[in-house]
DRENKOL-490486 format. One record per atom (N, C-alpha, C): residue in one letter; atom name; x, y, z. Coordinates in steps of 0.2 Angstrom, whole numbers. Layout:
// DRENKOL-490486
+---------+-------+-------+-------+-------+
! residuo ! atomo !     u !     v !     w !
+---------+-------+-------+-------+-------+
!       A !    CA !     X !     Y !     Z !
...
+---------+-------+-------+-------+-------+
END
This chain:
// DRENKOL-490486
+---------+-------+-------+-------+-------+
! residuo ! atomo !     u !     v !     w !
+---------+-------+-------+-------+-------+
!       M !     N !   252 !   502 !   751 !
!       M !    CA !   247 !   501 !   746 !
!       M !     C !   247 !   508 !   741 !
!       R !     N !   248 !   507 !   735 !
!       R !    CA !   248 !   512 !   731 !
!       R !     C !   241 !   514 !   728 !
!       T !     N !   239 !   520 !   728 !
!       T !    CA !   233 !   521 !   726 !
!       T !     C !   233 !   523 !   718 !
!       I !     N !   228 !   523 !   715 !
!       I !    CA !   228 !   524 !   707 !
!       I !     C !   231 !   531 !   706 !
!       A !     N !   229 !   536 !   710 !
!       A !    CA !   231 !   543 !   709 !
!       A !     C !   239 !   543 !   710 !
!       N !     N !   242 !   539 !   715 !
!       N !    CA !   249 !   539 !   715 !
!       N !     C !   252 !   536 !   709 !
!       K !     N !   250 !   530 !   707 !
!       K !    CA !   252 !   527 !   701 !
!       K !     C !   252 !   531 !   695 !
!       L !     N !   247 !   535 !   694 !
!       L !    CA !   246 !   539 !   689 !
!       L !     C !   251 !   545 !   689 !
!       R !     N !   252 !   548 !   695 !
!       R !    CA !   257 !   553 !   696 !
!       R !     C !   264 !   551 !   695 !
!       F !     N !   265 !   545 !   697 !
!       F !    CA !   272 !   542 !   696 !
!       F !     C !   273 !   541 !   688 !
!       C !     N !   268 !   538 !   684 !
!       C !    CA !   269 !   537 !   677 !
!       C !     C !   270 !   544 !   673 !
!       V !     N !   266 !   549 !   675 !
!       V !    CA !   266 !   555 !   672 !
!       V !     C !   273 !   558 !   673 !
!       G !     N !   275 !   558 !   679 !
!       G !    CA !   281 !   561 !   681 !
!       G !     C !   287 !   558 !   678 !
!       L !     N !   287 !   551 !   677 !
!       L !    CA !   292 !   547 !   674 !
!       L !     C !   292 !   549 !   666 !
!       I !     N !   287 !   550 !   663 !
!       I !    CA !   286 !   552 !   656 !
!       I !     C !   289 !   559 !   655 !
!       L !     N !   287 !   563 !   659 !
!       L !    CA !   290 !   570 !   659 !
!       L !     C !   297 !   570 !   660 !
!       G !     N !   300 !   566 !   665 !
!       G !    CA !   307 !   566 !   666 !
!       G !     C !   311 !   563 !   660 !
!       F !     N !   308 !   558 !   656 !
!       F !    CA !   311 !   556 !   650 !
!       F !     C !   311 !   561 !   645 !
!       V !     N !   305 !   565 !   644 !
!       V !    CA !   305 !   570 !   639 !
!       V !     C !   310 !   575 !   641 !
!       I !     N !   311 !   577 !   647 !
!       I !    CA !   316 !   582 !   649 !
!       I !     C !   323 !   580 !   647 !
!       I !     N !   325 !   574 !   649 !
!       I !    CA !   331 !   571 !   647 !
!       I !     C !   332 !   571 !   640 !
!       S !     N !   327 !   569 !   636 !
!       S !    CA !   328 !   568 !   629 !
!       S !     C !   329 !   575 !   626 !
!       L !     N !   326 !   580 !   628 !
!       L !    CA !   327 !   587 !   625 !
!       L !     C !   333 !   590 !   627 !
!       F !     N !   335 !   589 !   633 !
!       F !    CA !   342 !   591 !   636 !
!       F !     C !   348 !   587 !   632 !
!       G !     N !   346 !   581 !   632 !
!       G !    CA !   351 !   576 !   628 !
!       G !     C !   352 !   578 !   621 !
!       V !     N !   347 !   579 !   618 !
!       V !    CA !   347 !   581 !   611 !
!       V !     C !   351 !   588 !   610 !
!       L !     N !   349 !   593 !   615 !
!       L !    CA !   353 !   599 !   615 !
!       L !     C !   360 !   598 !   616 !
!       G !     N !   362 !   594 !   621 !
!       G !    CA !   369 !   593 !   622 !
!       G !     C !   373 !   590 !   616 !
!       V !     N !   370 !   585 !   613 !
!       V !    CA !   373 !   582 !   607 !
!       V !     C !   374 !   587 !   602 !
!       A !     N !   368 !   591 !   601 !
!       A !    CA !   368 !   596 !   595 !
!       A !     C !   374 !   601 !   596 !
!       I !     N !   375 !   603 !   603 !
!       I !    CA !   380 !   608 !   604 !
!       I !     C !   387 !   605 !   602 !
!       M !     N !   388 !   599 !   604 !
!       M !    CA !   394 !   596 !   602 !
!       M !     C !   395 !   595 !   595 !
!       F !     N !   390 !   595 !   591 !
!       F !    CA !   391 !   595 !   584 !
!       F !     C !   391 !   602 !   580 !
!       I !     N !   391 !   607 !   584 !
!       I !    CA !   391 !   614 !   581 !
!       I !     C !   398 !   615 !   578 !
!       A !     N !   403 !   613 !   582 !
!       A !    CA !   410 !   613 !   579 !
!       A !     C !   412 !   608 !   574 !
!       P !     N !   416 !   609 !   569 !
!       P !    CA !   418 !   604 !   565 !
!       P !     C !   421 !   598 !   568 !
!       P !     N !   421 !   592 !   566 !
!       P !    CA !   424 !   586 !   569 !
!       P !     C !   431 !   588 !   570 !
!       L !     N !   434 !   585 !   575 !
!       L !    CA !   442 !   586 !   576 !
!       L !     C !   445 !   581 !   572 !
!       T !     N !   450 !   583 !   568 !
!       T !    CA !   454 !   578 !   564 !
!       T !     C !   460 !   575 !   568 !
!       T !     N !   461 !   569 !   568 !
!       T !    CA !   467 !   566 !   570 !
!       T !     C !   471 !   562 !   565 !
!       L !     N !   477 !   562 !   565 !
!       L !    CA !   481 !   559 !   559 !
!       L !     C !   486 !   554 !   563 !
!       T !     N !   485 !   548 !   561 !
!       T !    CA !   490 !   543 !   564 !
!       T !     C !   494 !   539 !   558 !
!       C !     N !   500 !   539 !   558 !
!       C !    CA !   504 !   536 !   553 !
!       C !     C !   509 !   531 !   556 !
!       R !     N !   511 !   526 !   552 !
!       R !    CA !   516 !   521 !   554 !
!       R !     C !   519 !   518 !   548 !
!       Y !     N !   525 !   516 !   549 !
!       Y !    CA !   529 !   512 !   544 !
!       Y !     C !   526 !   505 !   543 !
!       V !     N !   524 !   503 !   537 !
!       V !    CA !   522 !   496 !   536 !
!       V !     C !   527 !   492 !   533 !
!       E !     N !   532 !   496 !   529 !
!       E !    CA !   538 !   493 !   526 !
!       E !     C !   543 !   498 !   527 !
!       A !     N !   549 !   496 !   525 !
!       A !    CA !   555 !   501 !   526 !
!       A !     C !   554 !   508 !   523 !
!       K !     N !   551 !   508 !   518 !
!       K !    CA !   550 !   514 !   514 !
!       K !     C !   543 !   516 !   513 !
!       Q !     N !   538 !   513 !   516 !
!       Q !    CA !   531 !   514 !   515 !
!       Q !     C !   528 !   516 !   522 !
!       V !     N !   525 !   522 !   521 !
!       V !    CA !   521 !   525 !   527 !
!       V !     C !   513 !   525 !   525 !
!       D !     N !   509 !   522 !   529 !
!       D !    CA !   502 !   522 !   528 !
!       D !     C !   499 !   526 !   534 !
!       C !     N !   494 !   530 !   532 !
!       C !    CA !   491 !   534 !   538 !
!       C !     C !   483 !   533 !   538 !
!       Q !     N !   481 !   535 !   543 !
!       Q !    CA !   473 !   535 !   544 !
!       Q !     C !   471 !   542 !   547 !
!       L !     N !   467 !   545 !   543 !
!       L !    CA !   464 !   551 !   545 !
!       L !     C !   457 !   550 !   548 !
!       Q !     N !   456 !   552 !   554 !
!       Q !    CA !   450 !   551 !   558 !
!       Q !     C !   447 !   557 !   560 !
!       E !     N !   440 !   558 !   559 !
!       E !    CA !   437 !   564 !   562 !
!       E !     C !   432 !   562 !   567 !
!       R !     N !   433 !   565 !   573 !
!       R !    CA !   430 !   564 !   579 !
!       R !     C !   426 !   569 !   582 !
!       V !     N !   420 !   567 !   585 !
!       V !    CA !   416 !   572 !   589 !
!       V !     C !   417 !   570 !   596 !
!       A !     N !   418 !   576 !   600 !
!       A !    CA !   419 !   575 !   608 !
!       A !     C !   425 !   571 !   609 !
!       W !     N !   430 !   572 !   605 !
!       W !    CA !   437 !   569 !   606 !
!       W !     C !   437 !   561 !   604 !
!       V !     N !   432 !   558 !   606 !
!       V !    CA !   433 !   550 !   605 !
!       V !     C !   428 !   547 !   600 !
!       I !     N !   422 !   550 !   598 !
!       I !    CA !   417 !   547 !   594 !
!       I !     C !   419 !   548 !   587 !
!       P !     N !   421 !   543 !   583 !
!       P !    CA !   423 !   543 !   576 !
!       P !     C !   417 !   544 !   572 !
!       V !     N !   417 !   549 !   567 !
!       V !    CA !   412 !   550 !   563 !
!       V !     C !   414 !   548 !   555 !
!       R !     N !   421 !   548 !   554 !
!       R !    CA !   423 !   547 !   547 !
!       R !     C !   430 !   545 !   548 !
!       E !     N !   432 !   540 !   544 !
!       E !    CA !   439 !   537 !   543 !
!       E !     C !   441 !   537 !   536 !
!       I !     N !   447 !   540 !   535 !
!       I !    CA !   450 !   540 !   528 !
!       I !     C !   457 !   537 !   528 !
!       P !     N !   458 !   532 !   524 !
!       P !    CA !   465 !   529 !   524 !
!       P !     C !   469 !   533 !   519 !
!       V !     N !   475 !   534 !   520 !
!       V !    CA !   480 !   537 !   516 !
!       V !     C !   486 !   532 !   515 !
!       T !     N !   486 !   528 !   510 !
!       T !    CA !   491 !   523 !   508 !
!       T !     C !   497 !   526 !   505 !
!       H !     N !   503 !   523 !   507 !
!       H !    CA !   509 !   525 !   504 !
!       H !     C !   510 !   533 !   503 !
!       L !     N !   510 !   536 !   509 !
!       L !    CA !   511 !   543 !   510 !
!       L !     C !   517 !   545 !   507 !
!       K !     N !   517 !   550 !   502 !
!       K !    CA !   523 !   553 !   499 !
!       K !     C !   526 !   559 !   502 !
!       R !     N !   521 !   564 !   504 !
!       R !    CA !   523 !   570 !   507 !
!       R !     C !   517 !   574 !   509 !
!       A !     N !   518 !   579 !   513 !
!       A !    CA !   513 !   584 !   516 !
!       A !     C !   515 !   591 !   514 !
!       Y !     N !   511 !   595 !   512 !
!       Y !    CA !   512 !   602 !   510 !
!       Y !     C !   507 !   606 !   512 !
!       V !     N !   508 !   613 !   512 !
!       V !    CA !   503 !   618 !   514 !
!       V !     C !   501 !   621 !   508 !
!       D !     N !   494 !   621 !   507 !
!       D !    CA !   491 !   624 !   502 !
!       D !     C !   487 !   631 !   504 !
!       Y !     N !   489 !   636 !   501 !
!       Y !    CA !   486 !   643 !   503 !
!       Y !     C !   480 !   644 !   499 !
!       E !     N !   475 !   646 !   502 !
!       E !    CA !   468 !   647 !   498 !
!       E !     C !   466 !   654 !   500 !
!       T !     N !   462 !   657 !   496 !
!       T !    CA !   459 !   664 !   497 !
!       T !     C !   452 !   663 !   499 !
!       E !     N !   450 !   666 !   505 !
!       E !    CA !   444 !   666 !   508 !
!       E !     C !   441 !   673 !   509 !
!       T !     N !   434 !   673 !   507 !
!       T !    CA !   431 !   680 !   508 !
!       T !     C !   427 !   680 !   515 !
!       R !     N !   428 !   685 !   518 !
!       R !    CA !   425 !   686 !   525 !
!       R !     C !   421 !   693 !   526 !
!       E !     N !   417 !   693 !   531 !
!       E !    CA !   414 !   700 !   532 !
!       E !     C !   417 !   702 !   539 !
!       D !     N !   418 !   709 !   540 !
!       D !    CA !   419 !   712 !   546 !
!       D !     C !   413 !   714 !   550 !
!       E !     N !   414 !   717 !   556 !
!       E !    CA !   408 !   719 !   560 !
!       E !     C !   403 !   724 !   556 !
!       D !     N !   405 !   727 !   552 !
!       D !    CA !   401 !   732 !   548 !
!       D !     C !   398 !   729 !   542 !
!       G !     N !   399 !   723 !   540 !
!       G !    CA !   397 !   720 !   534 !
!       G !     C !   401 !   720 !   528 !
!       R !     N !   407 !   723 !   529 !
!       R !    CA !   411 !   724 !   523 !
!       R !     C !   415 !   718 !   522 !
!       E !     N !   415 !   716 !   515 !
!       E !    CA !   419 !   710 !   514 !
!       E !     C !   427 !   711 !   513 !
!       Y !     N !   430 !   706 !   515 !
!       Y !    CA !   438 !   707 !   514 !
!       Y !     C !   440 !   700 !   513 !
!       T !     N !   446 !   699 !   510 !
!       T !    CA !   449 !   692 !   508 !
!       T !     C !   455 !   691 !   512 !
!       V !     N !   456 !   685 !   514 !
!       V !    CA !   462 !   683 !   518 !
!       V !     C !   465 !   676 !   515 !
!       S !     N !   471 !   675 !   516 !
!       S !    CA !   474 !   669 !   514 !
!       S !     C !   475 !   664 !   520 !
!       V !     N !   472 !   659 !   519 !
!       V !    CA !   472 !   653 !   524 !
!       V !     C !   476 !   647 !   522 !
!       A !     N !   478 !   644 !   527 !
!       A !    CA !   482 !   638 !   525 !
!       A !     C !   479 !   631 !   527 !
!       R !     N !   480 !   627 !   522 !
!       R !    CA !   477 !   620 !   523 !
!       R !     C !   482 !   615 !   522 !
!       V !     N !   482 !   610 !   526 !
!       V !    CA !   487 !   604 !   526 !
!       V !     C !   485 !   599 !   521 !
!       I !     N !   489 !   597 !   516 !
!       I !    CA !   487 !   592 !   511 !
!       I !     C !   492 !   586 !   511 !
!       L !     N !   489 !   580 !   511 !
!       L !    CA !   493 !   574 !   511 !
!       L !     C !   492 !   571 !   505 !
!       A !     N !   498 !   570 !   502 !
!       A !    CA !   499 !   567 !   495 !
!       A !     C !   501 !   559 !   496 !
!       G !     N !   496 !   555 !   494 !
!       G !    CA !   498 !   548 !   494 !
!       G !     C !   496 !   544 !   488 !
!       A !     N !   497 !   537 !   488 !
!       A !    CA !   495 !   533 !   482 !
!       A !     C !   488 !   534 !   479 !
!       S !     N !   483 !   536 !   484 !
!       S !    CA !   476 !   536 !   482 !
!       S !     C !   475 !   544 !   480 !
!       G !     N !   479 !   548 !   480 !
!       G !    CA !   478 !   555 !   478 !
!       G !     C !   480 !   560 !   484 !
!       E !     N !   477 !   566 !   484 !
!       E !    CA !   478 !   571 !   489 !
!       E !     C !   472 !   572 !   493 !
!       I !     N !   473 !   572 !   500 !
!       I !    CA !   468 !   573 !   505 !
!       I !     C !   469 !   579 !   509 !
!       G !     N !   465 !   583 !   510 !
!       G !    CA !   466 !   589 !   515 !
!       G !     C !   463 !   587 !   522 !
!       L !     N !   467 !   590 !   527 !
!       L !    CA !   465 !   589 !   534 !
!       L !     C !   459 !   594 !   535 !
!       N !     N !   454 !   592 !   539 !
!       N !    CA !   448 !   596 !   540 !
!       N !     C !   451 !   602 !   544 !
!       G !     N !   448 !   608 !   542 !
!       G !    CA !   450 !   614 !   546 !
!       G !     C !   455 !   618 !   542 !
!       I !     N !   455 !   624 !   544 !
!       I !    CA !   460 !   628 !   541 !
!       I !     C !   464 !   632 !   546 !
!       D !     N !   470 !   635 !   544 !
!       D !    CA !   474 !   639 !   549 !
!       D !     C !   475 !   646 !   546 !
!       D !     N !   472 !   651 !   550 !
!       D !    CA !   472 !   658 !   548 !
!       D !     C !   479 !   660 !   547 !
!       V !     N !   483 !   658 !   552 !
!       V !    CA !   490 !   661 !   553 !
!       V !     C !   495 !   657 !   548 !
!       G !     N !   494 !   651 !   548 !
!       G !    CA !   499 !   647 !   544 !
!       G !     C !   504 !   643 !   548 !
!       L !     N !   505 !   646 !   554 !
!       L !    CA !   511 !   643 !   559 !
!       L !     C !   509 !   636 !   560 !
!       S !     N !   503 !   634 !   563 !
!       S !    CA !   501 !   628 !   564 !
!       S !     C !   502 !   623 !   558 !
!       A !     N !   499 !   625 !   553 !
!       A !    CA !   500 !   621 !   547 !
!       A !     C !   507 !   619 !   545 !
!       T !     N !   511 !   624 !   545 !
!       T !    CA !   518 !   623 !   543 !
!       T !     C !   522 !   618 !   548 !
!       S !     N !   520 !   619 !   555 !
!       S !    CA !   523 !   615 !   560 !
!       S !     C !   520 !   608 !   559 !
!       L !     N !   514 !   607 !   558 !
!       L !    CA !   511 !   600 !   557 !
!       L !     C !   514 !   597 !   550 !
!       T !     N !   515 !   601 !   545 !
!       T !    CA !   518 !   598 !   539 !
!       T !     C !   525 !   596 !   540 !
!       A !     N !   529 !   600 !   543 !
!       A !    CA !   536 !   598 !   545 !
!       A !     C !   536 !   592 !   549 !
!       R !     N !   532 !   591 !   554 !
!       R !    CA !   532 !   585 !   558 !
!       R !     C !   531 !   578 !   553 !
!       V !     N !   526 !   579 !   549 !
!       V !    CA !   524 !   573 !   544 !
!       V !     C !   530 !   572 !   540 !
!       N !     N !   533 !   577 !   537 !
!       N !    CA !   538 !   576 !   532 !
!       N !     C !   545 !   573 !   536 !
!       D !     N !   546 !   576 !   542 !
!       D !    CA !   551 !   573 !   546 !
!       D !     C !   550 !   566 !   547 !
!       Y !     N !   544 !   564 !   549 !
!       Y !    CA !   543 !   557 !   550 !
!       Y !     C !   544 !   552 !   544 !
!       L !     N !   542 !   555 !   538 !
!       L !    CA !   543 !   551 !   532 !
!       L !     C !   551 !   550 !   530 !
!       H !     N !   555 !   554 !   533 !
!       H !    CA !   562 !   553 !   531 !
!       H !     C !   566 !   550 !   537 !
!       T !     N !   562 !   548 !   542 !
!       T !    CA !   566 !   545 !   548 !
!       T !     C !   562 !   539 !   550 !
!       P !     N !   564 !   533 !   547 !
!       P !    CA !   561 !   527 !   548 !
!       P !     C !   561 !   525 !   556 !
!       T !     N !   555 !   523 !   559 !
!       T !    CA !   555 !   521 !   566 !
!       T !     C !   549 !   516 !   567 !
!       A !     N !   550 !   513 !   572 !
!       A !    CA !   544 !   508 !   574 !
!       A !     C !   538 !   512 !   577 !
!       E !     N !   540 !   518 !   580 !
!       E !    CA !   535 !   522 !   583 !
!       E !     C !   530 !   525 !   578 !
!       P !     N !   523 !   525 !   580 !
!       P !    CA !   518 !   528 !   576 !
!       P !     C !   519 !   536 !   577 !
!       L !     N !   516 !   539 !   572 !
!       L !    CA !   515 !   547 !   572 !
!       L !     C !   508 !   548 !   574 !
!       A !     N !   507 !   552 !   579 !
!       A !    CA !   500 !   554 !   580 !
!       A !     C !   499 !   561 !   581 !
!       L !     N !   495 !   565 !   577 !
!       L !    CA !   494 !   572 !   577 !
!       L !     C !   487 !   574 !   578 !
!       W !     N !   486 !   579 !   581 !
!       W !    CA !   479 !   582 !   581 !
!       W !     C !   479 !   588 !   576 !
!       G !     N !   473 !   588 !   573 !
!       G !    CA !   472 !   593 !   568 !
!       G !     C !   470 !   600 !   571 !
!       F !     N !   468 !   605 !   567 !
!       F !    CA !   466 !   612 !   569 !
!       F !     C !   460 !   612 !   574 !
!       G !     N !   460 !   617 !   578 !
!       G !    CA !   454 !   618 !   581 !
!       G !     C !   453 !   615 !   588 !
!       L !     N !   458 !   612 !   591 !
!       L !    CA !   458 !   608 !   597 !
!       L !     C !   454 !   612 !   602 !
!       L !     N !   456 !   618 !   603 !
!       L !    CA !   454 !   622 !   609 !
!       L !     C !   446 !   624 !   608 !
!       S !     N !   444 !   626 !   602 !
!       S !    CA !   437 !   627 !   601 !
!       S !     C !   433 !   621 !   601 !
!       H !     N !   436 !   615 !   599 !
!       H !    CA !   432 !   609 !   599 !
!       H !     C !   431 !   607 !   606 !
!       T !     N !   437 !   608 !   610 !
!       T !    CA !   436 !   606 !   618 !
!       T !     C !   431 !   610 !   621 !
!       L !     N !   431 !   617 !   620 !
!       L !    CA !   426 !   621 !   623 !
!       L !     C !   419 !   619 !   622 !
!       V !     N !   418 !   618 !   615 !
!       V !    CA !   411 !   616 !   613 !
!       V !     C !   409 !   609 !   616 !
!       T !     N !   414 !   604 !   616 !
!       T !    CA !   412 !   598 !   619 !
!       T !     C !   411 !   598 !   627 !
!       L !     N !   414 !   602 !   630 !
!       L !    CA !   413 !   603 !   637 !
!       L !     C !   406 !   606 !   639 !
!       V !     N !   404 !   611 !   634 !
!       V !    CA !   398 !   614 !   635 !
!       V !     C !   392 !   609 !   634 !
!       G !     N !   393 !   606 !   628 !
!       G !    CA !   388 !   601 !   626 !
!       G !     C !   388 !   595 !   632 !
!       G !     N !   393 !   593 !   634 !
!       G !    CA !   394 !   588 !   639 !
!       G !     C !   390 !   590 !   645 !
!       F !     N !   392 !   596 !   647 !
!       F !    CA !   388 !   599 !   653 !
!       F !     C !   381 !   599 !   653 !
!       V !     N !   378 !   601 !   647 !
!       V !    CA !   371 !   601 !   646 !
!       V !     C !   368 !   594 !   647 !
!       F !     N !   372 !   589 !   644 !
!       F !    CA !   369 !   582 !   644 !
!       F !     C !   369 !   579 !   651 !
!       I !     N !   375 !   580 !   655 !
!       I !    CA !   375 !   578 !   661 !
!       I !     C !   370 !   581 !   666 !
!       L !     N !   369 !   587 !   665 !
!       L !    CA !   363 !   591 !   668 !
!       L !     C !   357 !   588 !   667 !
!       A !     N !   355 !   586 !   661 !
!       A !    CA !   349 !   582 !   659 !
!       A !     C !   349 !   576 !   663 !
!       V !     N !   354 !   572 !   664 !
!       V !    CA !   354 !   566 !   667 !
!       V !     C !   353 !   567 !   675 !
!       L !     N !   356 !   572 !   678 !
!       L !    CA !   355 !   574 !   685 !
!       L !     C !   347 !   576 !   686 !
!       I !     N !   344 !   579 !   681 !
!       I !    CA !   337 !   581 !   682 !
!       I !     C !   333 !   575 !   682 !
!       L !     N !   334 !   571 !   678 !
!       L !    CA !   330 !   564 !   678 !
!       L !     C !   331 !   561 !   684 !
!       V !     N !   337 !   560 !   686 !
!       V !    CA !   338 !   556 !   693 !
!       V !     C !   334 !   559 !   698 !
!       L !     N !   335 !   566 !   699 !
!       L !    CA !   332 !   570 !   705 !
!       L !     C !   324 !   569 !   704 !
!       W !     N !   322 !   569 !   698 !
!       W !    CA !   315 !   569 !   697 !
!       W !     C !   312 !   562 !   699 !
!       I !     N !   315 !   557 !   697 !
!       I !    CA !   313 !   550 !   699 !
!       I !     C !   314 !   549 !   707 !
!       V !     N !   319 !   552 !   710 !
!       V !    CA !   320 !   551 !   717 !
!       V !     C !   314 !   555 !   721 !
!       E !     N !   312 !   561 !   718 !
!       E !    CA !   307 !   564 !   721 !
!       E !     C !   300 !   561 !   720 !
!       L !     N !   299 !   558 !   714 !
!       L !    CA !   293 !   554 !   713 !
!       L !     C !   293 !   548 !   718 !
!       V !     N !   298 !   544 !   719 !
!       V !    CA !   298 !   538 !   723 !
!       V !     C !   297 !   540 !   730 !
!       V !     N !   301 !   545 !   732 !
!       V !    CA !   300 !   548 !   739 !
!       V !     C !   293 !   550 !   741 !
!       G !     N !   290 !   554 !   736 !
!       G !    CA !   283 !   556 !   737 !
!       G !     C !   278 !   551 !   737 !
!       I !     N !   279 !   545 !   733 !
!       I !    CA !   275 !   540 !   734 !
!       I !     C !   276 !   536 !   740 !
!       D !     N !   282 !   535 !   742 !
!       D !    CA !   283 !   531 !   748 !
!       D !     C !   280 !   535 !   754 !
!       T !     N !   280 !   542 !   754 !
!       T !    CA !   277 !   546 !   759 !
!       T !     C !   270 !   545 !   760 !
!       A !     N !   267 !   545 !   754 !
!       A !    CA !   260 !   545 !   753 !
!       A !     C !   258 !   538 !   756 !
!       E !     N !   261 !   532 !   754 !
!       E !    CA !   260 !   526 !   756 !
!       E !     C !   260 !   525 !   764 !
!       A !     N !   266 !   528 !   766 !
!       A !    CA !   267 !   528 !   774 !
!       A !     C !   261 !   532 !   777 !
!       K !     N !   258 !   537 !   774 !
!       K !    CA !   252 !   540 !   777 !
!       K !     C !   246 !   536 !   777 !
!       V !     N !   245 !   533 !   771 !
!       V !    CA !   239 !   528 !   771 !
!       V !     C !   240 !   522 !   776 !
!       V !     N !   246 !   519 !   776 !
!       V !    CA !   247 !   514 !   781 !
!       V !     C !   246 !   516 !   788 !
!       G !     N !   248 !   522 !   790 !
!       G !    CA !   248 !   525 !   797 !
!       G !     C !   240 !   526 !   798 !
!       L !     N !   237 !   529 !   793 !
!       L !    CA !   230 !   530 !   794 !
!       L !     C !   226 !   524 !   795 !
!       Y !     N !   228 !   519 !   791 !
!       Y !    CA !   224 !   512 !   792 !
!       Y !     C !   226 !   509 !   799 !
!       Q !     N !   232 !   510 !   801 !
!       Q !    CA !   233 !   507 !   808 !
!       Q !     C !   230 !   510 !   813 !
!       K !     N !   229 !   517 !   813 !
!       K !    CA !   225 !   521 !   818 !
!       K !     C !   218 !   518 !   818 !
!       V !     N !   215 !   518 !   812 !
!       V !    CA !   208 !   516 !   811 !
!       V !     C !   207 !   509 !   814 !
!       K !     N !   212 !   504 !   813 !
!       K !    CA !   212 !   497 !   815 !
!       K !     C !   212 !   497 !   823 !
!       Q !     N !   216 !   502 !   826 !
!       Q !    CA !   217 !   502 !   833 !
!       Q !     C !   210 !   504 !   836 !
!       K !     N !   207 !   509 !   833 !
!       K !    CA !   201 !   512 !   836 !
!       K !     C !   196 !   507 !   836 !
!       M !     N !   195 !   503 !   830 !
!       M !    CA !   190 !   498 !   830 !
!       M !     C !   191 !   492 !   835 !
!       A !     N !   198 !   491 !   836 !
!       A !    CA !   200 !   486 !   841 !
!       A !     C !   197 !   488 !   848 !
!       R !     N !   198 !   494 !   849 !
!       R !    CA !   196 !   497 !   856 !
!       R !     C !   189 !   497 !   857 !
!       K !     N !   185 !   498 !   852 !
!       K !    CA !   178 !   498 !   852 !
!       K !     C !   175 !   491 !   854 !
!       D !     N !   179 !   486 !   851 !
!       D !    CA !   177 !   479 !   852 !
!       D !     C !   179 !   477 !   859 !
+---------+-------+-------+-------+-------+
END
């Protein structure tokens, strides 16, 4: 038999548990969104001389946030841009960074992210251009820049979210066990009183 106090304790604890998982859940998702979405490029031959591609930006590896079709891909090339940065002392300096550009029937589209060294951009561009000159039934699937940093951020955010779920589960278990214990005590006390009354009769 649940008393009003026990029911109230259960409801308050449940609400607090949901508040905690909401806060931790939002924090975990926010952490996953700190890093720019990871870009994936998938290309395939739709005709003998026509390659269509799909650029997809994903959060946490699998959650798509944006898709951009690239029809009739003609070529890929590396575009070098100048970027201004600051060192540890606050002094500004300029660096040349590489960005992969895809040229298709709908215009030019840049892959999300930049490559400071240029080696990854050059390698990725070479793979796309090789695919354009080698007709095949197999699709081409490539990851964009920042896979390592995106993976680390995703793991941290996912850990925080899972931790929130565990906290909620443990909280509910503690509440249920606490209420069951209280009920058992009440039932035991009731049985003792009943036995004493029976003896007096």
